[in-house]
Every structure is written in C-alpha cells, then in structure tokens.
VOGU-3710 file (C-alpha; in Angstrom, 3 decimals, decimal comma):
1> mittkissey> 9,532/-15,270/-46,853  8,724/-18,450/-48,953  6,714/-21,173/-47,694  6,627/-24,953/-48,448  4,931/-28,072/-47,051  6,432/-31,281/-45,465  4,923/-34,279/-47,281  3,428/-37,184/-45,445  6,860/-39,150/-45,998  8,520/-36,353/-44,193
11> tlsipvpfrq> 10,039/-34,924/-47,365  10,388/-31,358/-47,885  10,410/-29,807/-51,440  13,151/-27,097/-51,524  11,735/-24,009/-53,145  13,595/-22,725/-56,312  15,464/-19,765/-54,715  17,063/-22,118/-52,396  17,875/-24,891/-54,625  21,418/-23,453/-55,663
21> flppgqevvi> 22,481/-23,952/-51,953  20,909/-27,424/-51,410  21,295/-29,576/-54,458  20,103/-33,284/-54,805  22,562/-35,485/-52,674  23,768/-32,699/-50,489  24,547/-33,663/-47,016  23,107/-31,363/-44,445  23,170/-30,641/-40,815  19,597/-29,782/-39,209
31> iadpqgrvii> 19,553/-27,688/-36,153  16,557/-26,541/-34,138  17,383/-23,489/-32,053  15,353/-22,662/-28,590  12,979/-20,340/-30,492  11,907/-23,491/-32,561  13,528/-22,448/-35,744  14,914/-25,133/-37,907  18,155/-24,336/-39,652  19,523/-26,472/-42,546
41> mpvekvgall> 23,046/-26,152/-43,460  25,478/-27,951/-45,896  27,860/-30,011/-43,901  30,902/-28,415/-45,788  29,791/-25,109/-44,426  29,934/-26,315/-40,784  33,571/-27,716/-41,657  34,549/-24,322/-43,272  33,329/-22,436/-40,169  35,322/-24,821/-37,939
51> letfgmwsnq> 38,539/-24,457/-40,041  38,009/-20,715/-39,737  38,262/-20,732/-35,985  40,900/-23,636/-35,937  42,978/-21,261/-38,037  42,546/-18,412/-35,601  43,949/-20,652/-32,731  46,123/-23,009/-34,667  49,458/-21,137/-34,067  48,805/-20,436/-30,369
61> sdligdstvy> 50,800/-23,488/-29,111  53,824/-21,622/-30,500  52,951/-18,903/-27,893  52,000/-20,985/-24,696  53,237/-24,505/-25,340  51,133/-27,274/-23,952  47,833/-25,989/-22,640  47,602/-28,079/-19,677  51,010/-27,037/-18,393  49,980/-23,385/-19,085
71> mdeirrgrrl> 46,691/-23,704/-17,171  48,552/-25,548/-14,231  51,113/-22,422/-14,272  48,192/-19,928/-14,143  46,448/-21,725/-11,249  49,856/-22,335/-9,423  50,446/-18,514/-9,495  47,028/-17,649/-8,594  47,127/-19,786/-5,479  50,562/-18,267/-4,516
81> nemdlpsnet> 49,133/-14,752/-5,135  46,273/-15,459/-2,929  48,429/-16,822/-0,067  50,979/-13,893/-0,379  53,744/-16,435/-0,791  56,464/-15,698/-3,059  57,128/-17,976/-6,031  60,394/-20,024/-5,573  60,071/-21,726/-8,896  62,580/-21,203/-11,660
91> h> 61,793/-21,614/-15,365
//
C-alpha cells in the first residue's frame, strides 16, 4: 500500500508507481463504493468496459428482433399458460 495526502486545494499527488496509469491531463471517473473506497479510473477504461459488454449483446437483435415485441410475446405466453388457455396466435 502506498499513501499520499490531499492538499488544502483538494489536489492529490499521484505516487510514482501509479503515474503510468494516470498521466497529466488524463480524464478520470471517480467512484466511491459503499465501503468508502474511492476508485479513480481513466474514462477510456470505462468506455472499453462498456464496449466489451456491448459486443457481447450487439448481435442478439438478430436472434430475438425488437426486444419490446419479444418481451410482449413472453408476457402474453405466460398469461395464457397461467390461465390454461391455448394460444390461437399465428406467427
């Protein structure tokens, strides 16, 4: 663990081992978790993480089409099953 101090102007000196991750002018996101830990993360890292998860789901629309229509179909089918009624819908 490396410690540093926050100045009276609320600036933080980045210790040498971390400077490679946070160069001057770097735009960062600051997050405080429920345990009180403060996390400083470069904005492009957040973007990269979002792109990773987007890539995971990006082609799913080919499988299910419009997600609103898909959810309506699931809900409609569930209601019919709960009422023990046959579905008369044709697709």
